[in-house]
N, C-alpha and C positions, 0 to 999 in steps of 0.2 A: 397853419400850424408851423411853429418854429422848432427846430431841432437844436438842442444845446448840448454840447459835448463837455463833460466834466473831466478835467485833467488833474490828476493828483500828483503833486510835486514829490519826487522821490526823496526819502528821508535817510539820513545817516543811521546806521545800525546803532542800537542802544548799547549792546554788549560787544566789546571788542575782543579780538583773540586773547588779550590779556586775561579776560575772565575765564576762558577755557583753561588757561595755564593755572590760574588761581585754584579753580575747582579741582584740577588734576593733582597739584602738589599738596594742597591742604586736605584733599580727600585721602590721598595716600598716607598722610600723616595721622589722621584720626583712625583710619583702618589699621595702620601699623600699631597704634596704641592698643587696640583691642587684641590683635594677634600677639603682641609682646606680652600682654597680661596673661593670655592663655599659656604661652610658652614659659612664662615665669612661674605660673602655678604648677606646671608640670616640668620643673627644671631638671628633675632627675632623668627625664626622658628626652628632652630637647638639648641641643648643643649650645655651648656658649657662643660659638661662631654665628649661628642663626639668630640668637637673641640679640647679639651685638648688631647684626645687620638690620634687624627690625627696629631697634631703638635708635640707630643712626638714621633710618628712613623716617622715623617719627620726628627727630630733631631737625633734620635738613629740610623736610617738607614744611615744617612749621616756620622755617626761616625764609625759604624761597617763595612760598605761597603768598605771604603778605607783601613781599616786594612786587610780585606780579599784580597784586590787587592795586597797589599805588599807581601802576602803569595804566590800569583800566580807569582809574579816577582822573586820567589825563594830565594830572600834575600832582606830585607828592604833597605839595602844600595844602591841598584840599582836605587831607586827612584830619587836620586839627579842627575843622569845622564840625566834625562829628562830636567832639568833646566840648567845644564852645557853645554849640546849639544842640544839646541832647534832646532827642525826641523818642521817648520810650515806646510809643506806639508803632514805631518803624522798625522792621526787622533789620534793616541795614544799620540803623543806629545802635540797636542792641548788639549787632555783630561787632561793632567797634569796641564794645566792652568784652565780649566773649573771646575775640581773636587774640589780643595781647595776653590775656590770662592763659589761654591754651598754649601759646608759643612759649611763654615763660615756664609753664609746667612741663612741656615737652623737653625743653633744654635741661631743666632740672632733673627729670627722670633719666635722660641719657647720661647726664653727669654722674648721678648716683650709681647707676649701673656700671659705668666704665671707670669708676674711681680706682679699682684694683689694677686695671690695665694702665691707668695713668701713673700709679705709684711704681709699677714695674719698669717704667721708662727711665727711672732714676739710674738704673744700672747699665743703660745702653751707652754705647760709645758716641762720641761727638758732643756738640754743645746744645743742639736744638732739643733733642729728646729729654735730657735731664732738666732742661728749662721748662719743657711742657709738663713734666711731672709735678711741677709746683701747682698746676691747676687742680690737683686733688685736694688742696687746702688742708694738708695734714695727713697723718698716718692712721687716723681713727677708722675703724671698720664700719662699713654700712650694714646695719642690721637687716635681716630679711623682713621684719615687720615694717620698718621704714620704707624699704624698697617697694613692698606690696602696696602700702598705703599711698605712696606717691603715684604708683602706676594706676591704681583704682581711681584716684582723683583725676588723673590725666584722661582716663577713658571717659569719665562723666563730662569733663570739659570738652573733650572731642565730640561727644554726642551733641553738645550744645552747638558746636560748629556745624555738624551735619544738619541739625534742625534749622538753624538760621539761614545757611546757604541754600537749602532746599526751599524754605518758605519764602525767601525774598524774591525768587523767580516764580514760584508756584502761585503767588497771589496776583500775578499780572493777568487780569481777566481778559484783556484784549488778545491774548494768545491762548487758544484752547489747548494747544499741545503742551503748554506750560501749566495752565490752570487746571491741574488734575492731580490726584494722589500718586499716579504712576510715575510722574517725572522725578520728584525728589527721591522716591524709592529706588529708581534706576540709578541715580547718581550715587546713592549710598551704597548699593550693592556692588556696583562696578568700581567703587573706591578700593575694594579689596584686591581687585586685579592690579590696580596701580601699585598698591602696597607690596604685593608679592613680586611684581616685576622689578620695582626699585630695590627691594630687599635682596632678590637673587643677584642683581647687578652688584650690590655692595658685597654680598657673600663671595662673589668671584674675586673682588678686589682685596679682601682681607688675607694677609699672608698666612699660609697654613700648609702643613705637609700633607693634609688629607685632601683627596681629590674627589670626594663624594659626600653627599648629604647623608645623615644618619637616617635610620628607618623611621623614627618618630618625626624628624624634620620633614621628610618627604610626605608622610601621612598628613601632617598639618597643612602643608602647602598644597598637596594634591586635592584634599577634600575641600579646602577653602576655594581653590580655583574652580573645581567642578561645580560646587554649589552656587557660587557666584555666577558662573557662566550659564548654567541651566536656568536659574531664576531669571536672569536677564533675557534669555531667549524666550521665556514665557511672557515676560512683561512687555517686550518690544511690540508685539502685535496689539496688545491692549492699549499701549500708549499711542500707537499709530492710528487706531480706530477712533480715537476721541478728537479728531480734527473736525471742527464745525464747518469750515469753509468748503472743503472738498475732500474726496476720498484719496488718501495718499497712495493707495494701491492702484489708483487710476492714472497716476502721474508717472511717466517713464523715469523722470529724474529721481523721484522719491522711491521708486522701486529699486533703483540702483543703490540709493543710500541704505535702504533697509537690507538689501542683499549683501552689501559690504559689511554692515554690522553683524549680520547673521553668520557670514563666513569667518569673520575675525573671532567671534564668540565660540563658534564650533572649533576653530583652530586652537584656541586657548584650552578648551576642555580636552581635546584629543592629545595635545602636547603634554598636558598635565598627566593624563592617564598613561602615556607611553614613555615620557621622559623622566618624570619625577617618581622614580621607583627605588626600591631598596638596593637593587643591583647597581654595580658601578657603571655609570654612563659617561659618555664623553662630555667634556665641559662645553663643547659647542652646542650640544642639545640644551643645556641649562641656559646658555646665553640666548639662544633663539627663543626659548620659552619666556625669558625675561623681557626681551624686546617686543614680542608679540603681545604679552600682557599689558605692557605700557602703551603700545600702539592702540590696543583695543579700548583701554580706559580713556585715552585721549580722543579716539574717533567717536565714541559714544557721546562725549561732551560736545565735540565739534558739531555733530549732526543735530543733537537735541537742543543746542543753544544757538549756534551760528546759522545753520541752514534753516532753522525754524523762522529766523528773522527775514528770510527771503520770501516767505509766503505773504502775499498782500493781505492787508487787514480789511480793506473796503472794496477794492476793484480787482480786476483779474490779473494784474501784473504782467509778466513776472519781474522780480527784482533780484537779479543774480548778484552774487557777491564774489569779488575777485580778491584773493589774498594779496595784500601789498607786500613789497619786498623790504620795506623799511622797518623801523622800530615797532610800529603798530601791527606788524605782520610777521613775515618769515624770519627777519633778523631778530625780532624780539623772542620768537619761539626758540631759535637756536641759542641765543644769548642766555636765556633762563635755564635751558638744559645744560649749557656750558657751566653756569654758576653751580647748578646742582652737582654736576660731575666733579667740579673742582673741590667742593665741600665733601663729597663722598670719598674722593681720593685722599684728602687730608684726614678725614675721620677714620677711614679703614687702616691707616698707618698707626693709629693710636691703639688698635686692638692687637696687643702682643706682637709688635713688628719684629722684623729681623729674625724670624724663627729659623730660617735656613742657616743664618750665621751662628745661631746658638747651637743648632744641631751639629754644625761643622766643628765648633769648638769642643763639644762633648765627644765627638768622634776622635779628634786629635788627642784629647786628654786620655781617652781609652787606649789609643794606640801607644802613647808614651808610657802608660802604666804597664802595658803588655811587654813593651821593649825592656823596661826596667826589670820586670819579673824574669824574663829570659836570661838577662845578664846575671 
């Protein structure tokens, strides 16, 4: 009797960290589109500052996300193959049609909503702000009907992104942790955590004399974070139990992964309950809530996409993955967040900037008038 050992050659991972970034930024974009529509419908209760933060999250995520996707395609030039060789039966091919449509609608929605802010830049001092005011393309007023119509269409387009991004991974039958309904649902629900995290970060950047969120703003953010966190906590055990190769709860490594996700999700829920309240809270608390929400949305995608690929398909493995320090790893993650941050800083300055300077001018004017009256 002969003994034959079968050695399986380790394979490169199919989805690079670029895919995690794409799912994070594009997910925050379509979730922000939904939250922006809700805030717009109840605009008498929500603040302009929060709506501006949501619409900027929508626009910036729809720009940064596709750039991360081109990185996952290994070379940007491959993108044109989707259009030269269209395959309607492929979710990835359909996504090449859904994605540019959503990005265009997202930018158009942000432009329509921020037109009044752009027009107000005309009176600002300096040369750059008056020049940027030309982006409003005229002094015509954006009607509420047009704004709502564009926001609704953008939401439906965003749902098509959620459908295709979830389906293109869920159809992979060789990965039982992907090939189940729970995986795309988890990505969709946690997208709202990313949207809230990025929106709070932009909210902090927008110049304003107010140091706290309004009661309606906090209610929307708190309830969304709580619902998203609780639903994900319920779905994670269901998702983990559907692995056909081995029990994830029997693996020490995967117990740590699941424990990390559980801790982050609980942290999001607790921070939302105690930080996002009507009473005045320190801005550090809002910043911590924002960063934890972004980290949680990213960690869920990292574990469910990258760590799943370390599970051997046919033999016992293991196949550990080490995050490289170059463009396909840590440097790429930092670079994409840096790009998002740069666009967020630019966009936040378009939302009624220089408010402190305006307040100072009004104060000086009032002082001068008082002095004249006394004389």
